[in-house]
C-alpha positions as CSV (number, residue, x, y, z in Angstrom):
1,X,0.0,-0.1,-0.1
2,X,3.1,2.4,-0.3
3,X,2.1,5.8,-1.2
4,X,-1.5,5.1,-0.8
5,X,-4.0,7.0,1.2
6,X,-6.8,4.7,2.2
7,X,-10.1,6.5,2.9
8,X,-12.5,3.5,1.8
9,X,-13.1,2.1,5.4
10,X,-16.6,2.5,4.9
11,X,-16.6,-0.7,2.5
12,X,-13.8,-2.6,4.2
13,X,-11.2,-1.6,6.8
14,X,-7.5,-1.7,5.6
15,X,-4.8,-1.9,6.4
16,X,-5.7,-4.6,9.2
17,X,-4.1,-4.1,12.5
18,X,-0.9,-6.7,12.5
19,X,-2.7,-8.7,15.2
20,X,-5.5,-9.7,12.8
21,X,-3.5,-11.1,9.7
22,X,-1.0,-12.9,12.1
23,X,-3.8,-14.4,13.6
24,X,-5.6,-15.4,9.9
25,X,-2.0,-16.8,9.2
26,X,-1.5,-19.0,12.3
27,X,-4.5,-20.5,11.8
28,X,-4.2,-21.5,8.2
29,X,-0.7,-23.1,9.4
30,X,-1.7,-24.5,12.7
31,X,-5.5,-24.8,12.8
32,X,-6.5,-26.6,10.2
33,X,-9.4,-28.8,11.4
34,X,-13.0,-28.6,10.5
35,X,-14.8,-27.2,13.9
36,X,-17.6,-29.4,15.3
37,X,-17.0,-32.3,12.4
38,X,-14.6,-34.7,14.2
39,X,-13.1,-35.7,17.5
40,X,-9.3,-35.5,16.9
41,X,-7.1,-33.0,18.1
42,X,-7.4,-30.3,15.2
43,X,-11.1,-30.2,15.2
44,X,-11.3,-29.5,18.7
45,X,-8.9,-27.0,18.8
46,X,-10.9,-25.5,15.8
47,X,-14.0,-25.8,17.8
48,X,-12.4,-24.0,20.8
49,X,-11.2,-20.8,18.8
50,X,-14.7,-20.8,17.2
51,X,-16.6,-20.9,20.7
52,X,-13.7,-18.4,22.1
53,X,-15.0,-16.0,19.3
54,X,-18.5,-16.2,20.4
55,X,-17.6,-15.5,23.6
56,X,-15.6,-12.3,22.8
57,X,-18.4,-11.0,20.3
58,X,-21.0,-11.7,23.0
59,X,-19.1,-9.5,25.7
60,X,-18.5,-7.0,23.2
61,X,-21.9,-6.8,22.4
62,X,-23.7,-7.6,25.6
63,X,-25.6,-10.9,24.6
64,X,-25.4,-14.6,25.3
65,X,-22.7,-16.4,23.4
66,X,-25.2,-19.2,22.0
67,X,-26.6,-16.4,20.6
68,X,-24.0,-15.3,18.2
69,X,-24.2,-16.8,14.7
70,X,-21.1,-16.4,12.5
71,X,-22.6,-15.5,8.6
72,X,-20.9,-14.5,5.6
73,X,-21.1,-11.2,5.9
74,X,-23.7,-8.3,7.1
75,X,-26.0,-8.7,4.4
76,X,-26.1,-12.6,4.8
77,X,-27.2,-12.0,8.6
78,X,-29.7,-9.1,7.4
79,X,-31.5,-11.5,5.1
80,X,-31.2,-14.3,7.6
81,X,-32.8,-11.9,10.5
82,X,-35.6,-10.3,8.1
83,X,-36.5,-13.6,5.7
84,X,-36.4,-15.7,9.4
85,X,-38.5,-13.5,11.4
86,X,-41.2,-12.6,8.6
87,X,-44.5,-14.1,8.7
88,X,-46.9,-14.7,5.9
89,X,-49.3,-11.1,6.0
90,X,-46.8,-9.4,8.1
91,X,-45.9,-5.4,7.7
92,X,-42.3,-4.2,8.3
93,X,-41.0,-0.8,8.8
94,X,-37.7,0.3,7.5
95,X,-36.0,3.6,7.7
96,X,-35.1,6.2,5.1
97,X,-31.0,5.7,5.6
98,X,-31.5,1.8,5.1
99,X,-28.8,0.0,2.6
100,X,-29.9,-2.1,0.1
101,X,-29.2,-4.7,2.4
102,X,-32.1,-4.4,4.2
103,X,-34.5,-2.9,1.4
104,X,-34.0,-5.4,-1.3
105,X,-34.8,-8.4,1.1
106,X,-38.0,-6.4,2.2
107,X,-38.6,-5.6,-1.4
108,X,-38.3,-9.2,-2.4
109,X,-40.7,-10.5,0.4
110,X,-43.2,-7.9,-0.7
111,X,-43.3,-9.2,-4.3
112,X,-43.4,-12.7,-3.1
113,X,-46.6,-11.7,-1.4
114,X,-45.2,-12.4,2.0
115,X,-45.3,-9.2,3.7
116,X,-46.3,-5.3,2.9
117,X,-43.7,-2.5,4.4
118,X,-43.5,1.5,4.7
119,X,-40.4,3.3,5.1
120,X,-40.2,6.0,8.3
121,X,-38.4,8.7,8.5
122,X,-35.5,8.7,10.8
123,X,-34.1,12.5,10.0
124,X,-35.3,14.1,12.9
125,X,-35.3,14.3,16.9
126,X,-36.1,11.2,18.5
127,X,-39.7,12.1,19.3
128,X,-40.1,13.0,15.6
129,X,-38.9,9.5,14.4
130,X,-41.3,7.7,16.8
131,X,-44.3,9.9,16.0
132,X,-43.7,9.0,12.3
133,X,-43.0,5.1,13.4
134,X,-46.6,5.4,15.1
135,X,-48.1,6.9,12.2
136,X,-47.1,4.1,9.9
137,X,-47.6,1.4,12.3
138,X,-50.0,-1.2,11.8
139,X,-51.6,-3.9,13.5
140,X,-49.9,-6.6,11.8
141,X,-46.4,-4.7,12.1
142,X,-43.9,-7.5,13.5
143,X,-40.3,-6.1,12.4
144,X,-39.1,-2.8,12.6
145,X,-35.6,-2.4,11.1
146,X,-32.9,0.8,11.8
147,X,-29.7,1.6,10.2
148,X,-28.1,2.4,13.4
149,X,-25.2,4.7,11.7
150,X,-25.7,5.8,8.0
151,X,-23.1,4.8,5.3
152,X,-23.8,7.9,3.5
153,X,-23.4,10.8,5.9
154,X,-22.8,9.3,9.7
155,X,-26.4,10.0,11.0
156,X,-26.7,7.8,14.1
157,X,-30.4,6.5,15.0
158,X,-31.8,6.7,18.5
159,X,-31.2,2.7,18.6
160,X,-32.4,2.7,22.5
161,X,-35.3,4.6,21.8
162,X,-36.6,2.9,19.0
163,X,-35.7,-0.6,20.7
164,X,-37.6,0.3,23.8
165,X,-40.8,1.2,21.4
166,X,-40.5,-1.9,19.7
167,X,-40.1,-3.8,22.8
168,X,-43.6,-2.2,24.6
169,X,-45.2,-3.2,21.4
170,X,-44.1,-6.9,21.1
171,X,-42.3,-6.1,17.8
172,X,-39.3,-7.7,16.8
173,X,-36.3,-4.8,16.4
174,X,-33.8,-5.5,13.9
175,X,-30.6,-3.5,13.6
176,X,-27.9,-2.9,10.7
177,X,-24.8,-2.3,12.6
178,X,-22.5,-2.2,9.6
179,X,-21.3,1.3,9.8
180,X,-21.5,1.4,13.5
181,X,-19.9,-1.7,15.1
182,X,-16.4,-1.2,16.5
183,X,-17.3,2.5,16.3
184,X,-20.1,2.9,18.8
185,X,-20.9,0.8,22.0
186,X,-24.0,-1.5,21.2
187,X,-25.7,-3.6,23.8
188,X,-28.3,-6.0,22.7
189,X,-29.7,-6.4,25.9
190,X,-30.1,-2.5,27.1
191,X,-31.2,-1.3,23.4
192,X,-33.7,-4.5,23.2
193,X,-32.5,-5.7,20.1
194,X,-34.0,-8.9,18.4
195,X,-31.5,-9.1,15.7
196,X,-28.1,-7.3,15.5
197,X,-26.5,-7.6,11.9
198,X,-22.8,-6.9,11.5
199,X,-19.9,-7.3,9.3
200,X,-16.5,-8.7,10.5
201,X,-14.8,-6.8,7.9
202,X,-15.7,-3.1,8.7
203,X,-15.2,-1.8,12.0
204,X,-14.6,-4.9,13.6
205,X,-11.2,-5.2,11.6
206,X,-11.6,-8.7,10.4
207,X,-11.2,-10.2,7.3
208,X,-13.6,-10.5,4.4
209,X,-15.8,-13.6,4.5
210,X,-17.2,-13.4,8.2
211,X,-20.1,-11.6,9.6
212,X,-22.6,-11.7,12.8
213,X,-26.2,-12.3,14.0
214,X,-26.1,-11.4,17.1
215,X,-29.3,-12.2,18.9
216,X,-31.7,-11.7,22.3
217,X,-32.9,-14.2,24.3
218,X,-35.5,-16.5,23.0
219,X,-35.7,-15.5,19.6
220,X,-37.1,-17.9,16.8
221,X,-36.0,-18.0,13.6
222,X,-37.3,-19.8,10.4
223,X,-34.6,-21.2,8.6
224,X,-33.3,-19.9,5.2
225,X,-30.2,-22.1,4.5
226,X,-30.4,-25.7,5.6
227,X,-27.6,-28.2,5.6
228,X,-25.1,-29.8,7.9
229,X,-24.8,-28.1,11.2
230,X,-22.3,-30.6,13.1
231,X,-25.3,-31.6,15.5
232,X,-28.4,-34.1,15.1
233,X,-27.3,-35.3,11.8
234,X,-30.2,-38.1,11.8
235,X,-32.6,-35.4,12.0
236,X,-34.2,-34.3,8.6
237,X,-34.6,-30.7,9.9
238,X,-32.0,-28.1,11.1
239,X,-31.7,-27.9,15.0
240,X,-34.1,-25.7,17.2
241,X,-31.7,-24.0,18.9
242,X,-29.0,-21.1,18.0
243,X,-26.2,-21.1,16.7
244,X,-26.2,-24.4,15.0
245,X,-30.1,-23.8,13.6
246,X,-28.8,-20.5,11.2
247,X,-25.1,-21.9,10.5
248,X,-25.4,-24.5,7.8
249,X,-22.0,-25.7,6.6
250,X,-18.3,-25.3,7.6
251,X,-17.8,-22.3,9.1
252,X,-14.9,-19.6,7.7
253,X,-12.4,-20.6,10.3
254,X,-9.4,-18.1,9.3
255,X,-11.7,-15.5,9.4
256,X,-13.0,-16.0,12.5
257,X,-9.7,-16.3,14.0
258,X,-9.1,-12.7,12.5
259,X,-12.3,-11.5,13.8
260,X,-11.2,-12.5,17.2
261,X,-8.0,-10.7,16.8
262,X,-10.1,-7.5,15.6
263,X,-12.6,-7.8,18.6
264,X,-9.7,-8.0,21.0
265,X,-8.2,-5.1,19.5
266,X,-10.8,-3.1,19.7
267,X,-11.5,-4.0,23.3
268,X,-8.1,-2.8,23.9
269,X,-8.6,0.8,22.4
270,X,-12.3,1.1,23.5
271,X,-15.3,2.0,21.2
272,X,-15.2,5.5,23.2
273,X,-12.0,6.1,22.1
274,X,-12.3,5.1,18.5
275,X,-15.1,7.1,17.9
276,X,-13.8,10.3,19.3
277,X,-10.7,9.8,17.3
278,X,-12.2,9.1,14.0
279,X,-14.6,12.4,14.9
280,X,-11.3,14.5,15.3
281,X,-10.8,13.3,11.6
282,X,-13.7,13.8,9.9
283,X,-14.2,17.1,11.8
284,X,-11.2,18.5,9.9
285,X,-12.6,18.0,6.8
286,X,-16.0,19.3,8.0
287,X,-14.2,22.1,9.3
288,X,-12.1,23.0,6.3
289,X,-14.5,22.3,3.2
290,X,-17.1,24.8,4.7
291,X,-14.5,27.7,3.0
292,X,-14.1,25.7,-0.4
293,X,-16.4,27.1,-3.3
294,X,-18.8,24.6,-5.1
295,X,-18.1,21.7,-2.6
296,X,-21.4,20.4,-1.0
297,X,-21.2,17.8,2.1
298,X,-24.2,15.7,3.0
299,X,-25.7,15.4,6.6
300,X,-23.9,15.1,9.6
301,X,-20.1,14.4,9.6
302,X,-19.8,13.6,13.3
303,X,-18.9,10.2,12.5
304,X,-16.6,8.2,10.8
305,X,-18.0,9.2,7.1
306,X,-17.9,12.4,5.4
307,X,-19.9,12.6,2.3
308,X,-19.6,15.3,-0.7
309,X,-19.9,16.3,-4.1
310,X,-18.0,19.0,-6.2
311,X,-19.8,21.2,-9.0
312,X,-18.7,20.8,-11.9
313,X,-17.9,17.0,-11.6
314,X,-19.6,13.8,-11.5
315,X,-18.6,11.7,-8.4
316,X,-16.8,9.5,-10.3
317,X,-14.8,11.7,-12.2
318,X,-13.6,13.1,-8.5
319,X,-12.9,9.7,-7.5
320,X,-10.7,9.2,-10.5
321,X,-9.1,12.2,-9.9
322,X,-8.2,11.5,-6.2
323,X,-7.1,8.3,-7.3
324,X,-4.5,9.9,-9.5
325,X,-3.3,11.5,-6.5
326,X,-3.1,8.3,-4.2
327,X,-6.3,8.8,-2.1
328,X,-8.7,6.0,-2.3
329,X,-12.4,6.7,-1.7
330,X,-15.7,5.3,-2.3
331,X,-17.8,6.9,-5.5
332,X,-21.6,6.4,-6.6
333,X,-24.7,5.4,-4.5
334,X,-22.8,3.0,-2.0
335,X,-25.7,0.8,-2.4
336,X,-28.1,3.3,-0.4
337,X,-30.3,5.2,-2.9
338,X,-33.2,5.7,0.0
339,X,-30.4,7.2,2.2
340,X,-29.2,9.3,-1.1
341,X,-32.9,10.8,-1.5
342,X,-32.8,11.6,2.5
343,X,-30.1,13.5,2.2
344,X,-30.5,15.3,-1.2
345,X,-27.7,13.6,-3.1
346,X,-29.9,11.1,-5.4
347,X,-29.0,12.8,-9.0
348,X,-25.4,11.4,-8.5
349,X,-24.8,9.6,-5.6
350,X,-21.9,11.3,-3.6
351,X,-17.8,11.0,-2.9
352,X,-17.7,9.2,0.2
353,X,-14.4,9.0,2.5
354,X,-14.7,6.8,5.4
355,X,-12.1,7.0,8.4
356,X,-10.7,4.1,10.8
357,X,-8.9,4.3,13.7
358,X,-5.7,3.7,11.5
359,X,-6.1,6.9,9.7
360,X,-3.9,10.0,10.6
361,X,-4.8,13.6,10.4
362,X,-2.4,13.9,7.6
363,X,-4.5,12.0,5.6
364,X,-7.2,14.4,6.1
365,X,-5.2,17.3,5.1
366,X,-4.4,15.4,1.8
367,X,-7.9,15.1,1.0
368,X,-8.7,18.8,1.8
369,X,-5.4,19.7,-0.6
370,X,-6.6,17.6,-3.4
371,X,-10.2,19.2,-2.8
372,X,-8.8,22.7,-3.1
373,X,-6.9,21.7,-6.1
374,X,-9.9,20.7,-7.9
375,X,-12.3,23.7,-6.6
376,X,-9.5,26.0,-7.8
377,X,-9.7,24.6,-11.4
378,X,-13.2,25.0,-11.4
379,X,-13.1,28.4,-10.2
380,X,-10.6,29.4,-12.8
């Protein structure tokens, strides 16, 4: 990565902490067994690694280890949760910052005649959000989905309040924590979360190929994928209990090893410290960009993401210019057209800079320098 400034951490964190890459390597060399599929030493060692990672995730998100399910990614986890909790004739509410990982599964269920859905406005204050949810609530509403933090503008939804509202009404509460996990403290118990859906490769610093579905107590899911679970092999059906009910097939052990190392890294630093540091980084851009002509930012920059456009250029043109200067950003719609409609960037999408704890202030000043250079070309 020599010479590159990586600001696409909202897509996946890079580089990873050294402890993560070392954990993956060590697993590939010394832990070749299939967890839960044998009684030999390597299989038992793999099973211990898997359970230790469940416990680490459970501790981080205030849940029980048996309710931690390993998935491919957050999209996989969201599909398992939404489709696993939806019932024929139900109504689902999603927020107006939703990623396609939420929107498309719900649309698919609606097209199949399983459910109807509405989009609630999560742009205002807590009372305004709960009021809009109340207006759109129906007698058959069984699921409320919330984007904890937007991948467009760092908007953070009041998860505790929405969770409390859902619990009082006996409604399942699914949280997309793709942009918040590792950045902001999350408690499945205290926030009354039914299903917390997470990627391993973003704020948790793990490798690609593993995600998490962390459930509250007593949650019953329909299965979306069936297969071997390492237990009850003579039964034609998936086990009733988590985590085996939702873990069909072989788990990605090296990625899980890396995820465990990533979680340990976060615990050493602390989510509050990570969030404060990232907020400091993005505030550098927010403070300075106001003086630049024809540069427009979207929503709040009070988190790990800054989203903007430059008049006279499409987002892809800006991205190409940044790339020529060795700066990696994301451009386009970021798989979240609903969110772009919400913040006012639907015509072209936006340029997105996403930071991590491994970025430095100098990275932000390099981004600002590139913006000033581009802005001066337009003004002239």
